[in-house]
Each structure stands twice: as structure tokens, then as C-alpha cells.
Backbone and ligand atoms as CSV (ligand in chain L), in Angstrom:
chain,resi,resn,atom,element,x,y,z
A,1,MET,N,N,80.485,85.634,116.931
A,1,MET,CA,C,80.732,87.044,117.249
A,1,MET,C,C,80.503,87.893,115.921
A,2,GLY,N,N,79.942,89.108,116.057
A,2,GLY,CA,C,79.664,89.891,114.914
A,2,GLY,C,C,80.844,90.919,114.739
A,3,TYR,N,N,80.970,91.183,113.540
A,3,TYR,CA,C,82.069,92.262,113.113
A,3,TYR,C,C,81.395,93.442,112.398
A,4,GLY,N,N,80.176,93.676,112.599
A,4,GLY,CA,C,79.512,94.794,112.071
A,4,GLY,C,C,79.004,94.676,110.697
A,5,ILE,N,N,79.324,93.447,110.015
A,5,ILE,CA,C,78.812,93.256,108.630
A,5,ILE,C,C,78.858,91.664,108.499
A,6,GLU,N,N,77.752,91.174,107.952
A,6,GLU,CA,C,77.780,89.826,107.562
A,6,GLU,C,C,78.534,89.482,106.226
A,7,ARG,N,N,78.824,88.332,105.988
A,7,ARG,CA,C,79.664,87.943,104.887
A,7,ARG,C,C,78.874,88.309,103.618
A,8,ASP,N,N,77.556,87.978,103.499
A,8,ASP,CA,C,76.823,88.146,102.275
A,8,ASP,C,C,76.723,89.702,101.988
A,9,ALA,N,N,76.564,90.462,103.005
A,9,ALA,CA,C,76.523,91.940,102.857
A,9,ALA,C,C,77.930,92.420,102.326
A,10,ALA,N,N,78.856,91.902,102.980
A,10,ALA,CA,C,80.266,92.309,102.530
A,10,ALA,C,C,80.543,91.940,101.139
A,11,LEU,N,N,80.066,90.817,100.602
A,11,LEU,CA,C,80.299,90.523,99.268
A,11,LEU,C,C,79.487,91.469,98.280
A,12,ALA,N,N,78.212,91.725,98.765
A,12,ALA,CA,C,77.427,92.656,98.002
A,12,ALA,C,C,78.082,94.030,97.890
A,13,LEU,N,N,78.725,94.461,98.994
A,13,LEU,CA,C,79.561,95.691,98.983
A,13,LEU,C,C,80.682,95.683,98.029
A,14,VAL,N,N,81.376,94.657,97.932
A,14,VAL,CA,C,82.420,94.423,97.055
A,14,VAL,C,C,81.919,94.670,95.590
A,15,ARG,N,N,80.798,93.869,95.372
A,15,ARG,CA,C,80.220,93.960,93.966
A,15,ARG,C,C,79.685,95.332,93.641
A,16,GLU,N,N,79.345,96.058,94.608
A,16,GLU,CA,C,78.817,97.444,94.430
A,16,GLU,C,C,79.886,98.366,94.011
A,17,HIS,N,N,80.981,98.157,94.665
A,17,HIS,CA,C,82.141,99.198,94.517
A,17,HIS,C,C,83.102,98.678,93.431
A,18,LEU,N,N,83.184,97.406,93.072
A,18,LEU,CA,C,84.127,97.084,92.065
A,18,LEU,C,C,83.430,96.351,90.826
A,19,GLN,N,N,83.573,97.038,89.777
A,19,GLN,CA,C,83.001,96.559,88.530
A,19,GLN,C,C,83.916,95.571,87.746
A,20,ASN,N,N,85.163,95.772,87.918
A,20,ASN,CA,C,86.091,94.876,87.359
A,20,ASN,C,C,86.118,93.461,87.939
A,21,GLU,N,N,85.718,92.430,87.181
A,21,GLU,CA,C,85.731,91.082,87.770
A,21,GLU,C,C,86.966,90.714,88.333
A,22,ASN,N,N,88.091,91.069,87.705
A,22,ASN,CA,C,89.385,90.591,88.262
A,22,ASN,C,C,89.537,91.111,89.682
A,23,LEU,N,N,89.073,92.334,90.039
A,23,LEU,CA,C,89.132,92.799,91.420
A,23,LEU,C,C,88.224,92.057,92.396
A,24,VAL,N,N,87.004,91.723,91.787
A,24,VAL,CA,C,86.104,90.917,92.640
A,24,VAL,C,C,86.811,89.550,92.852
A,25,ASN,N,N,87.464,88.958,91.907
A,25,ASN,CA,C,88.055,87.654,92.139
A,25,ASN,C,C,89.307,87.802,93.041
A,26,HIS,N,N,90.004,88.865,92.992
A,26,HIS,CA,C,91.084,89.143,93.897
A,26,HIS,C,C,90.659,89.243,95.301
A,27,SER,N,N,89.443,89.938,95.489
A,27,SER,CA,C,88.944,89.971,96.836
A,27,SER,C,C,88.548,88.625,97.372
A,28,LEU,N,N,87.969,87.755,96.577
A,28,LEU,CA,C,87.533,86.448,97.050
A,28,LEU,C,C,88.739,85.587,97.220
A,29,ALA,N,N,89.802,85.773,96.518
A,29,ALA,CA,C,90.988,84.944,96.729
A,29,ALA,C,C,91.688,85.456,98.036
A,30,SER,N,N,91.663,86.757,98.239
A,30,SER,CA,C,92.260,87.295,99.473
A,30,SER,C,C,91.504,86.789,100.700
A,31,GLU,N,N,90.196,86.794,100.622
A,31,GLU,CA,C,89.373,86.128,101.677
A,31,GLU,C,C,89.770,84.747,101.886
A,32,ALA,N,N,89.891,83.917,100.886
A,32,ALA,CA,C,90.215,82.441,101.080
A,32,ALA,C,C,91.615,82.392,101.758
A,33,VAL,N,N,92.606,83.118,101.333
A,33,VAL,CA,C,93.907,82.967,101.897
A,33,VAL,C,C,93.863,83.503,103.354
A,34,LEU,N,N,93.113,84.600,103.640
A,34,LEU,CA,C,93.153,85.040,105.035
A,34,LEU,C,C,92.424,84.115,105.918
A,35,ARG,N,N,91.392,83.380,105.417
A,35,ARG,CA,C,90.741,82.396,106.255
A,35,ARG,C,C,91.651,81.295,106.550
A,36,ALA,N,N,92.416,80.865,105.609
A,36,ALA,CA,C,93.363,79.739,105.776
A,36,ALA,C,C,94.546,80.179,106.757
A,37,MET,N,N,94.919,81.349,106.678
A,37,MET,CA,C,95.838,81.907,107.666
A,37,MET,C,C,95.372,81.917,109.098
A,38,ALA,N,N,94.164,82.313,109.202
A,38,ALA,CA,C,93.487,82.392,110.561
A,38,ALA,C,C,93.397,80.992,111.080
A,39,ARG,N,N,93.030,80.065,110.255
A,39,ARG,CA,C,92.906,78.587,110.638
A,39,ARG,C,C,94.220,78.104,111.212
A,40,LYS,N,N,95.296,78.391,110.434
A,40,LYS,CA,C,96.682,78.008,110.839
A,40,LYS,C,C,97.134,78.554,112.040
A,41,LEU,N,N,96.770,79.812,112.299
A,41,LEU,CA,C,97.350,80.541,113.381
A,41,LEU,C,C,96.518,80.548,114.544
A,42,GLY,N,N,95.236,80.069,114.542
A,42,GLY,CA,C,94.417,79.959,115.592
A,42,GLY,C,C,93.684,81.227,115.825
A,43,HIS,N,N,93.416,82.049,114.789
A,43,HIS,CA,C,92.670,83.360,114.859
A,43,HIS,C,C,91.266,82.999,114.333
A,44,ASP,N,N,90.353,84.117,114.401
A,44,ASP,CA,C,88.994,83.886,113.937
A,44,ASP,C,C,88.992,84.076,112.403
A,45,GLU,N,N,88.504,82.910,111.904
A,45,GLU,CA,C,88.407,82.766,110.434
A,45,GLU,C,C,87.475,83.817,109.744
A,46,ASP,N,N,86.280,84.003,110.456
A,46,ASP,CA,C,85.249,84.884,109.882
A,46,ASP,C,C,85.801,86.318,109.740
A,47,LYS,N,N,86.475,86.719,110.911
A,47,LYS,CA,C,86.955,88.052,111.042
A,47,LYS,C,C,88.057,88.345,109.934
A,48,TRP,N,N,89.090,87.416,109.907
A,48,TRP,CA,C,90.115,87.605,108.951
A,48,TRP,C,C,89.652,87.403,107.456
A,49,GLY,N,N,88.652,86.624,107.288
A,49,GLY,CA,C,88.095,86.465,105.986
A,49,GLY,C,C,87.487,87.718,105.523
A,50,LEU,N,N,86.759,88.515,106.480
A,50,LEU,CA,C,86.104,89.866,106.086
A,50,LEU,C,C,87.188,90.808,105.758
A,51,ALA,N,N,88.281,90.821,106.459
A,51,ALA,CA,C,89.339,91.678,106.096
A,51,ALA,C,C,89.938,91.480,104.712
A,52,GLY,N,N,90.000,90.228,104.335
A,52,GLY,CA,C,90.455,89.903,103.062
A,52,GLY,C,C,89.481,90.322,101.919
A,53,LEU,N,N,88.289,89.972,102.193
A,53,LEU,CA,C,87.196,90.280,101.181
A,53,LEU,C,C,87.004,91.764,101.017
A,54,LEU,N,N,87.048,92.490,102.033
A,54,LEU,CA,C,86.704,94.047,101.985
A,54,LEU,C,C,87.898,94.890,101.681
A,55,HIS,N,N,89.215,94.337,101.624
A,55,HIS,CA,C,90.370,95.289,101.753
A,55,HIS,C,C,90.544,96.198,100.497
A,56,ASP,N,N,89.945,95.859,99.369
A,56,ASP,CA,C,90.219,96.641,98.136
A,56,ASP,C,C,88.972,97.340,97.607
A,57,LEU,N,N,88.053,97.650,98.500
A,57,LEU,CA,C,86.742,98.284,98.015
A,57,LEU,C,C,87.021,99.536,97.220
A,58,ASP,N,N,88.080,100.324,97.506
A,58,ASP,CA,C,88.266,101.535,96.816
A,58,ASP,C,C,89.293,101.322,95.697
A,59,ALA,N,N,89.594,100.170,95.215
A,59,ALA,CA,C,90.597,99.953,94.260
A,59,ALA,C,C,90.275,100.703,92.962
A,60,GLU,N,N,88.972,100.876,92.689
A,60,GLU,CA,C,88.607,101.563,91.400
A,60,GLU,C,C,88.435,102.969,91.658
A,61,SER,N,N,87.870,103.454,92.783
A,61,SER,CA,C,87.623,104.759,93.124
A,61,SER,C,C,88.924,105.628,93.584
A,62,GLU,N,N,89.803,104.827,94.200
A,62,GLU,CA,C,91.124,105.419,94.652
A,62,GLU,C,C,92.318,104.495,94.173
A,63,PRO,N,N,92.474,104.423,92.790
A,63,PRO,CA,C,93.540,103.430,92.328
A,63,PRO,C,C,94.964,103.977,92.662
A,64,ASP,N,N,95.062,105.209,92.864
A,64,ASP,CA,C,96.476,105.767,93.068
A,64,ASP,C,C,96.925,105.306,94.587
A,65,LEU,N,N,98.121,104.774,94.556
A,65,LEU,CA,C,98.549,104.251,95.948
A,65,LEU,C,C,98.736,105.285,96.942
A,66,ALA,N,N,98.784,106.445,96.517
A,66,ALA,CA,C,98.932,107.663,97.479
A,66,ALA,C,C,97.619,107.899,98.316
A,67,THR,N,N,96.570,107.328,97.707
A,67,THR,CA,C,95.351,107.574,98.403
A,67,THR,C,C,94.488,106.148,98.716
A,68,HIS,N,N,95.004,105.158,98.092
A,68,HIS,CA,C,94.313,103.880,98.062
A,68,HIS,C,C,94.186,103.368,99.614
A,69,THR,N,N,93.011,103.027,99.978
A,69,THR,CA,C,92.419,102.541,101.254
A,69,THR,C,C,91.708,103.648,102.024
A,70,THR,N,N,91.980,105.017,101.687
A,70,THR,CA,C,91.306,106.000,102.433
A,70,THR,C,C,89.867,105.894,102.318
A,71,LYS,N,N,89.400,105.759,101.072
A,71,LYS,CA,C,87.913,105.716,100.910
A,71,LYS,C,C,87.262,104.453,101.497
A,72,THR,N,N,88.085,103.299,101.506
A,72,THR,CA,C,87.493,102.108,102.104
A,72,THR,C,C,87.293,102.284,103.544
A,73,VAL,N,N,88.344,102.943,104.229
A,73,VAL,CA,C,88.196,103.186,105.599
A,73,VAL,C,C,86.912,104.018,105.922
A,74,ALA,N,N,86.567,104.928,105.106
A,74,ALA,CA,C,85.352,105.817,105.277
A,74,ALA,C,C,84.053,104.929,105.132
A,75,ILE,N,N,84.168,104.124,104.010
A,75,ILE,CA,C,82.966,103.361,103.736
A,75,ILE,C,C,82.642,102.281,104.885
A,76,LEU,N,N,83.739,101.710,105.338
A,76,LEU,CA,C,83.473,100.615,106.393
A,76,LEU,C,C,83.287,101.334,107.792
A,77,THR,N,N,83.857,102.447,108.071
A,77,THR,CA,C,83.527,103.166,109.307
A,77,THR,C,C,82.126,103.434,109.425
A,78,GLU,N,N,81.622,103.996,108.250
A,78,GLU,CA,C,80.089,104.408,108.183
A,78,GLU,C,C,79.314,103.153,108.460
A,79,LYS,N,N,79.687,101.989,107.925
A,79,LYS,CA,C,78.987,100.738,108.185
A,79,LYS,C,C,79.068,100.149,109.582
A,80,GLY,N,N,79.979,100.706,110.373
A,80,GLY,CA,C,80.154,100.207,111.685
A,80,GLY,C,C,80.935,98.852,111.753
A,81,VAL,N,N,81.765,98.586,110.806
A,81,VAL,CA,C,82.645,97.425,110.719
A,81,VAL,C,C,83.672,97.500,111.813
A,82,ASP,N,N,84.048,96.379,112.284
A,82,ASP,CA,C,85.007,96.115,113.427
A,82,ASP,C,C,86.302,96.913,113.241
A,83,ALA,N,N,86.714,97.636,114.245
A,83,ALA,CA,C,87.839,98.560,114.135
A,83,ALA,C,C,89.109,97.891,113.728
A,84,GLU,N,N,89.297,96.664,114.177
A,84,GLU,CA,C,90.638,95.949,113.888
A,84,GLU,C,C,90.630,95.574,112.455
A,85,ILE,N,N,89.421,95.263,111.898
A,85,ILE,CA,C,89.323,94.979,110.441
A,85,ILE,C,C,89.724,96.161,109.650
A,86,ILE,N,N,89.092,97.271,110.008
A,86,ILE,CA,C,89.302,98.499,109.353
A,86,ILE,C,C,90.823,98.970,109.406
A,87,GLU,N,N,91.331,98.761,110.534
A,87,GLU,CA,C,92.734,99.245,110.678
A,87,GLU,C,C,93.725,98.358,109.844
A,88,ALA,N,N,93.422,97.053,109.878
A,88,ALA,CA,C,94.298,96.124,109.017
A,88,ALA,C,C,94.194,96.560,107.484
A,89,ILE,N,N,92.992,96.933,107.104
A,89,ILE,CA,C,92.704,97.263,105.785
A,89,ILE,C,C,93.399,98.547,105.421
A,90,ARG,N,N,93.291,99.549,106.363
A,90,ARG,CA,C,93.979,100.926,106.156
A,90,ARG,C,C,95.429,100.591,105.915
A,91,LEU,N,N,96.064,99.809,106.728
A,91,LEU,CA,C,97.506,99.697,106.717
A,91,LEU,C,C,97.972,98.612,105.734
A,92,HIS,N,N,97.197,98.044,104.884
A,92,HIS,CA,C,97.645,97.118,103.905
A,92,HIS,C,C,98.394,97.917,102.793
A,93,ASN,N,N,98.175,99.221,102.701
A,93,ASN,CA,C,98.802,100.044,101.846
A,93,ASN,C,C,99.256,101.264,102.705
A,94,LEU,N,N,100.604,101.295,102.902
A,94,LEU,CA,C,101.183,102.306,103.910
A,94,LEU,C,C,101.470,103.748,103.256
A,95,GLU,N,N,101.407,103.758,101.883
A,95,GLU,CA,C,101.796,104.977,101.181
A,95,GLU,C,C,101.017,106.236,101.653
A,96,PRO,N,N,99.607,106.232,101.839
A,96,PRO,CA,C,98.966,107.438,102.342
A,96,PRO,C,C,99.269,107.884,103.818
A,97,TYR,N,N,100.017,106.977,104.550
A,97,TYR,CA,C,100.116,107.244,105.957
A,97,TYR,C,C,101.586,107.200,106.368
A,98,PRO,N,N,102.359,108.226,106.088
A,98,PRO,CA,C,103.832,108.267,106.275
A,98,PRO,C,C,104.005,108.017,107.866
A,99,GLY,N,N,104.963,107.223,108.252
A,99,GLY,CA,C,105.375,106.951,109.493
A,99,GLY,C,C,104.547,105.902,110.132
A,100,ALA,N,N,103.438,105.399,109.404
A,100,ALA,CA,C,102.742,104.311,110.075
A,100,ALA,C,C,103.474,102.993,109.577
A,101,SER,N,N,103.097,101.970,110.540
A,101,SER,CA,C,103.677,100.647,110.243
A,101,SER,C,C,102.735,99.660,110.641
A,102,ARG,N,N,102.823,98.313,110.035
A,102,ARG,CA,C,101.967,97.300,110.515
A,102,ARG,C,C,102.566,96.611,111.669
A,103,THR,N,N,101.723,96.256,112.746
A,103,THR,CA,C,102.347,95.636,113.888
A,103,THR,C,C,101.474,94.438,114.402
A,104,THR,N,N,100.278,94.174,114.102
A,104,THR,CA,C,99.512,93.105,114.553
A,104,THR,C,C,99.517,91.919,113.669
A,105,PRO,N,N,99.308,90.658,114.104
A,105,PRO,CA,C,99.213,89.614,113.184
A,105,PRO,C,C,98.163,89.776,112.071
A,106,LEU,N,N,97.110,90.376,112.318
A,106,LEU,CA,C,96.047,90.572,111.277
A,106,LEU,C,C,96.582,91.506,110.250
A,107,GLN,N,N,97.297,92.575,110.663
A,107,GLN,CA,C,97.762,93.566,109.769
A,107,GLN,C,C,98.895,92.985,108.823
A,108,HIS,N,N,99.841,92.203,109.423
A,108,HIS,CA,C,100.874,91.573,108.580
A,108,HIS,C,C,100.156,90.535,107.591
A,109,SER,N,N,99.210,89.799,108.194
A,109,SER,CA,C,98.567,88.680,107.350
A,109,SER,C,C,97.893,89.265,106.196
A,110,LEU,N,N,97.088,90.392,106.400
A,110,LEU,CA,C,96.353,90.898,105.271
A,110,LEU,C,C,97.311,91.362,104.200
A,111,ALA,N,N,98.319,92.002,104.639
A,111,ALA,CA,C,99.238,92.582,103.564
A,111,ALA,C,C,99.920,91.569,102.804
A,112,ALA,N,N,100.412,90.414,103.559
A,112,ALA,CA,C,101.030,89.334,102.940
A,112,ALA,C,C,100.031,88.497,102.217
A,113,GLY,N,N,98.960,88.246,102.654
A,113,GLY,CA,C,97.879,87.383,102.138
A,113,GLY,C,C,97.374,87.926,100.790
A,114,GLU,N,N,97.055,89.267,100.783
A,114,GLU,CA,C,96.449,89.840,99.618
A,114,GLU,C,C,97.453,89.835,98.492
A,115,THR,N,N,98.841,90.139,98.937
A,115,THR,CA,C,99.831,90.320,97.804
A,115,THR,C,C,100.177,89.014,97.312
A,116,ILE,N,N,100.123,87.865,98.051
A,116,ILE,CA,C,100.642,86.631,97.304
A,116,ILE,C,C,99.586,86.071,96.462
A,117,THR,N,N,98.254,86.587,96.462
A,117,THR,CA,C,97.213,86.181,95.554
A,117,THR,C,C,97.637,86.502,94.076
A,118,GLY,N,N,98.296,87.724,94.024
A,118,GLY,CA,C,98.816,88.105,92.593
A,118,GLY,C,C,99.750,87.191,92.021
A,119,LEU,N,N,100.721,86.746,92.892
A,119,LEU,CA,C,101.768,85.759,92.497
A,119,LEU,C,C,101.177,84.371,91.994
A,120,VAL,N,N,100.210,83.930,92.873
A,120,VAL,CA,C,99.553,82.692,92.616
A,120,VAL,C,C,98.668,82.670,91.307
A,121,THR,N,N,98.044,83.850,91.181
A,121,THR,CA,C,97.166,84.060,89.938
A,121,THR,C,C,98.013,84.094,88.658
A,122,ALA,N,N,99.094,84.800,88.762
A,122,ALA,CA,C,100.059,84.927,87.680
A,122,ALA,C,C,100.689,83.567,87.335
A,123,ALA,N,N,101.015,82.733,88.353
A,123,ALA,CA,C,101.556,81.517,88.116
A,123,ALA,C,C,100.570,80.542,87.516
A,124,ALA,N,N,99.318,80.752,87.636
A,124,ALA,CA,C,98.231,79.939,86.899
A,124,ALA,C,C,98.106,80.422,85.461
A,125,LEU,N,N,98.153,81.718,85.285
A,125,LEU,CA,C,97.913,82.274,83.962
A,125,LEU,C,C,98.995,82.051,82.964
A,126,VAL,N,N,100.242,81.681,83.424
A,126,VAL,CA,C,101.185,81.373,82.497
A,126,VAL,C,C,101.239,79.997,82.100
A,127,ARG,N,N,100.412,79.110,82.731
A,127,ARG,CA,C,100.375,77.668,82.299
A,127,ARG,C,C,99.476,77.543,81.017
A,128,PRO,N,N,99.754,76.565,80.247
A,128,PRO,CA,C,99.016,76.421,79.054
A,128,PRO,C,C,97.560,76.283,79.206
A,129,ASP,N,N,97.115,75.650,80.275
A,129,ASP,CA,C,95.660,75.437,80.473
A,129,ASP,C,C,95.146,76.664,81.364
A,130,ARG,N,N,95.948,77.506,81.793
A,130,ARG,CA,C,95.572,78.671,82.597
A,130,ARG,C,C,94.772,78.278,83.837
A,131,GLN,N,N,94.989,77.171,84.359
A,131,GLN,CA,C,94.319,76.673,85.416
A,131,GLN,C,C,95.111,76.547,86.749
A,132,LEU,N,N,94.410,76.871,87.884
A,132,LEU,CA,C,95.120,76.863,89.108
A,132,LEU,C,C,95.321,75.409,89.501
A,133,GLY,N,N,94.485,74.507,89.056
A,133,GLY,CA,C,94.575,73.110,89.591
A,133,GLY,C,C,95.837,72.386,89.279
A,134,SER,N,N,96.541,72.876,88.211
A,134,SER,CA,C,97.803,72.269,87.783
A,134,SER,C,C,99.010,72.909,88.380
A,135,VAL,N,N,98.893,73.968,89.041
A,135,VAL,CA,C,100.012,74.626,89.603
A,135,VAL,C,C,100.507,74.012,90.897
A,136,LYS,N,N,101.864,73.711,90.976
A,136,LYS,CA,C,102.505,73.129,92.056
A,136,LYS,C,C,103.139,74.080,93.033
A,137,VAL,N,N,103.151,73.730,94.372
A,137,VAL,CA,C,103.777,74.624,95.275
A,137,VAL,C,C,105.096,75.101,94.889
A,138,LYS,N,N,105.861,74.127,94.364
A,138,LYS,CA,C,107.202,74.352,93.900
A,138,LYS,C,C,107.310,75.483,92.915
A,139,SER,N,N,106.319,75.600,92.023
A,139,SER,CA,C,106.432,76.604,91.036
A,139,SER,C,C,106.152,78.029,91.723
A,140,ILE,N,N,105.241,78.065,92.770
A,140,ILE,CA,C,105.192,79.327,93.440
A,140,ILE,C,C,106.388,79.696,94.106
A,141,THR,N,N,106.997,78.863,94.752
A,141,THR,CA,C,108.280,79.264,95.511
A,141,THR,C,C,109.382,79.612,94.509
A,142,LYS,N,N,109.364,79.112,93.358
A,142,LYS,CA,C,110.347,79.355,92.272
A,142,LYS,C,C,110.049,80.751,91.653
A,143,ARG,N,N,108.824,81.025,91.418
A,143,ARG,CA,C,108.406,82.230,90.865
A,143,ARG,C,C,108.591,83.438,91.887
A,144,TYR,N,N,108.423,83.101,93.166
A,144,TYR,CA,C,108.703,84.085,94.222
A,144,TYR,C,C,110.106,84.655,93.967
A,145,LYS,N,N,111.092,83.851,93.759
A,145,LYS,CA,C,112.483,84.325,93.602
A,145,LYS,C,C,112.799,84.928,92.180
A,146,GLU,N,N,111.880,84.850,91.270
A,146,GLU,CA,C,112.065,85.597,90.004
A,146,GLU,C,C,111.435,86.862,90.107
A,147,ARG,N,N,112.282,87.895,90.491
A,147,ARG,CA,C,111.719,89.256,90.735
A,147,ARG,C,C,111.008,89.872,89.554
A,148,ALA,N,N,111.333,89.419,88.314
A,148,ALA,CA,C,110.645,90.136,87.142
A,148,ALA,C,C,109.302,89.522,86.994
A,149,PHE,N,N,108.942,88.312,87.533
A,149,PHE,CA,C,107.700,87.702,87.417
A,149,PHE,C,C,106.744,88.353,88.308
A,150,ALA,N,N,105.539,88.694,87.799
A,150,ALA,CA,C,104.475,89.407,88.600
A,150,ALA,C,C,104.977,90.458,89.414
A,151,ARG,N,N,105.711,91.389,88.968
A,151,ARG,CA,C,106.386,92.419,89.691
A,151,ARG,C,C,105.525,93.140,90.733
A,152,GLY,N,N,104.283,93.227,90.302
A,152,GLY,CA,C,103.302,93.970,91.240
A,152,GLY,C,C,103.192,93.288,92.578
A,153,ALA,N,N,103.480,92.081,92.626
A,153,ALA,CA,C,103.403,91.293,93.899
A,153,ALA,C,C,104.636,91.492,94.688
A,154,ASN,N,N,104.699,92.472,95.522
A,154,ASN,CA,C,105.748,92.935,96.271
A,154,ASN,C,C,106.374,91.759,97.235
A,155,ARG,N,N,107.542,91.410,96.898
A,155,ARG,CA,C,108.111,90.181,97.609
A,155,ARG,C,C,108.343,90.472,99.214
A,156,GLU,N,N,108.777,91.692,99.436
A,156,GLU,CA,C,108.921,92.200,100.863
A,156,GLU,C,C,107.649,92.065,101.611
A,157,ILE,N,N,106.582,92.373,100.970
A,157,ILE,CA,C,105.321,92.323,101.715
A,157,ILE,C,C,104.855,90.886,101.815
A,158,ILE,N,N,105.011,90.085,100.782
A,158,ILE,CA,C,104.728,88.554,100.940
A,158,ILE,C,C,105.549,87.917,102.177
A,159,ALA,N,N,106.648,88.463,102.188
A,159,ALA,CA,C,107.711,87.862,103.229
A,159,ALA,C,C,107.194,88.229,104.713
A,160,GLU,N,N,106.261,89.095,104.794
A,160,GLU,CA,C,105.717,89.421,106.169
A,160,GLU,C,C,104.987,88.216,106.788
A,161,CYS,N,N,104.764,87.095,105.950
A,161,CYS,CA,C,104.173,85.935,106.562
A,161,CYS,C,C,105.076,85.366,107.598
A,162,GLU,N,N,106.439,85.567,107.466
A,162,GLU,CA,C,107.410,85.129,108.468
A,162,GLU,C,C,107.135,85.849,109.757
A,163,LEU,N,N,106.754,87.098,109.682
A,163,LEU,CA,C,106.553,87.757,110.933
A,163,LEU,C,C,105.457,87.320,111.809
A,164,VAL,N,N,104.417,86.469,111.187
A,164,VAL,CA,C,103.412,85.848,111.914
A,164,VAL,C,C,103.640,84.428,112.211
A,165,GLY,N,N,104.867,83.963,111.796
A,165,GLY,CA,C,105.218,82.661,112.086
A,165,GLY,C,C,104.943,81.600,111.123
A,166,ILE,N,N,104.667,82.052,109.838
A,166,ILE,CA,C,104.508,81.051,108.703
A,166,ILE,C,C,105.573,81.174,107.802
A,167,PRO,N,N,106.489,80.106,107.712
A,167,PRO,CA,C,107.637,80.134,106.795
A,167,PRO,C,C,107.227,80.260,105.325
A,168,LEU,N,N,107.987,80.924,104.636
A,168,LEU,CA,C,107.546,81.309,103.185
A,168,LEU,C,C,107.006,80.097,102.420
A,169,THR,N,N,107.723,78.976,102.422
A,169,THR,CA,C,107.295,77.900,101.592
A,169,THR,C,C,106.048,77.299,102.152
A,170,ASP,N,N,105.695,77.330,103.395
A,170,ASP,CA,C,104.410,76.883,103.902
A,170,ASP,C,C,103.354,77.883,103.424
A,171,PHE,N,N,103.776,79.137,103.420
A,171,PHE,CA,C,102.844,80.176,103.024
A,171,PHE,C,C,102.458,80.081,101.576
A,172,CYS,N,N,103.379,79.762,100.703
A,172,CYS,CA,C,103.079,79.509,99.217
A,172,CYS,C,C,102.051,78.313,99.119
A,173,GLY,N,N,102.312,77.265,99.940
A,173,GLY,CA,C,101.393,76.106,99.847
A,173,GLY,C,C,100.046,76.330,100.367
A,174,LEU,N,N,99.952,77.010,101.496
A,174,LEU,CA,C,98.741,77.471,102.140
A,174,LEU,C,C,97.855,78.273,101.177
A,175,SER,N,N,98.478,79.291,100.510
A,175,SER,CA,C,97.757,80.279,99.631
A,175,SER,C,C,97.277,79.575,98.446
A,176,LEU,N,N,98.172,78.594,97.829
A,176,LEU,CA,C,97.860,77.944,96.647
A,176,LEU,C,C,96.548,77.079,96.887
A,177,GLU,N,N,96.708,76.276,98.013
A,177,GLU,CA,C,95.476,75.424,98.357
A,177,GLU,C,C,94.284,76.124,98.522
A,178,ALA,N,N,94.450,77.236,99.309
A,178,ALA,CA,C,93.234,78.003,99.538
A,178,ALA,C,C,92.569,78.601,98.359
A,179,MET,N,N,93.289,79.033,97.436
A,179,MET,CA,C,92.786,79.488,96.168
A,179,MET,C,C,92.358,78.435,95.202
A,180,GLN,N,N,93.055,77.321,95.290
A,180,GLN,CA,C,92.516,76.127,94.514
A,180,GLN,C,C,91.110,75.731,94.914
A,181,GLU,N,N,90.794,75.787,96.302
A,181,GLU,CA,C,89.559,75.412,96.644
A,181,GLU,C,C,88.376,76.233,96.113
A,182,ILE,N,N,88.680,77.396,95.690
A,182,ILE,CA,C,87.657,78.303,95.115
A,182,ILE,C,C,87.969,78.702,93.724
A,183,ALA,N,N,88.789,77.777,93.071
A,183,ALA,CA,C,89.238,78.181,91.675
A,183,ALA,C,C,88.145,78.357,90.660
A,184,GLY,N,N,87.021,77.648,90.828
A,184,GLY,CA,C,85.891,77.790,89.886
A,184,GLY,C,C,85.164,79.149,90.113
A,185,GLU,N,N,85.130,79.559,91.340
A,185,GLU,CA,C,84.453,80.809,91.673
A,185,GLU,C,C,85.256,82.000,91.187
A,186,ILE,N,N,86.675,81.911,91.098
A,186,ILE,CA,C,87.460,83.065,90.726
A,186,ILE,C,C,88.008,82.934,89.322
A,187,GLY,N,N,87.445,82.118,88.540
A,187,GLY,CA,C,87.688,81.983,87.148
A,187,GLY,C,C,89.072,81.475,86.856
A,188,LEU,N,N,89.615,80.613,87.737
A,188,LEU,CA,C,90.924,79.970,87.501
A,188,LEU,C,C,90.835,78.374,87.547
L,1,LIG,FE,FE,94.492,93.788,97.138
């Protein structure tokens, strides 16, 4: 089934809009986590993967959280991308949309999945070898509880995994494994 854009074109769009390699890597990590979540929950991996890959297209052009996602919505609407993907991307940052909330499994999963990538990346970067391969699930769950660690990774949003039926510990393991599989690609 098509979602208005192929994966190769989606990655090209990411590279067109994001010059910072860390943001490209974050997009790829989010794709991997969202695919793993879809697999676990019995949803469409390609669809959820595209939501992860494309969610931060305007992170450089609209870095302010008061407007972040507004431009991405415009770009993806113009491309004819699937409406559910666009809506999940729109709502991964609620700040521009007072009164809005996340309700669907994809919406909760994108918000939780893209956010945990920051925690997993930070857990790798504090290791002496700075490699994802040597990070254990236990260290992710421990870091989750240390609120001062990787502050940008909002713990309440990560906890939305529970709203789609994935317990937090399982979610840490699933995300770590998904990112380890593409560690070479994302510079970890
Ligand atoms: Fe993101």
C-alpha cells in the first residue's frame, strides 16, 4: 500500500531539509524505532517508519517549539503524503496547537519513539567507546529515571509507550535493539 511517498524519496527529502547530520541520524533512528513498534503492535511497518523518518523535516527551518512541525505539515501535504502520517507528525509537538492532544496509536508511538532516541543516543555517547553496541537495556532504564540525564528527552512523552501497550522496560529494549541494528548508519 502506498503512502504518497516512497522510502527513498522520503530520505532524499530529509537530506534536502536537514543539513545537520545529527538530525538526519535522529530521523533514521526514529524510523528504526517506529518500525520496531509497528512490528510489535501489528501495524504497518512502512507507514510507521515513514512517520519516524519524516517527523523532523522542519527542525532546522522551524527550530522554535512554538512553530515546530507547522512547516513539515505544509511540505508533506503538498507532496500528497498519507493524512494519518501527517497528523501524527503534526502532533508529535503539541506546542503550536493549544487544546490538541494525541489519541491514536501512531500519534502516541511517534511521540514516544522519536523521544526515546535521544535517551538511547545519550546513553551511548557517555560510554568510553561512544558505541551503541555496548549499551545494555538496564542502563537505558536506569538513565530514564535520572531526570538530569538527557533532559531534552521528555520522560512523560517517552512514557506514552504504555498508552499503546508497551511497558516501559520493553520499550527501552525494543528501541535500543532497533537502533543497534543501524548503529553504523547513524554514527554510533
Ligand atoms: Fe524528533
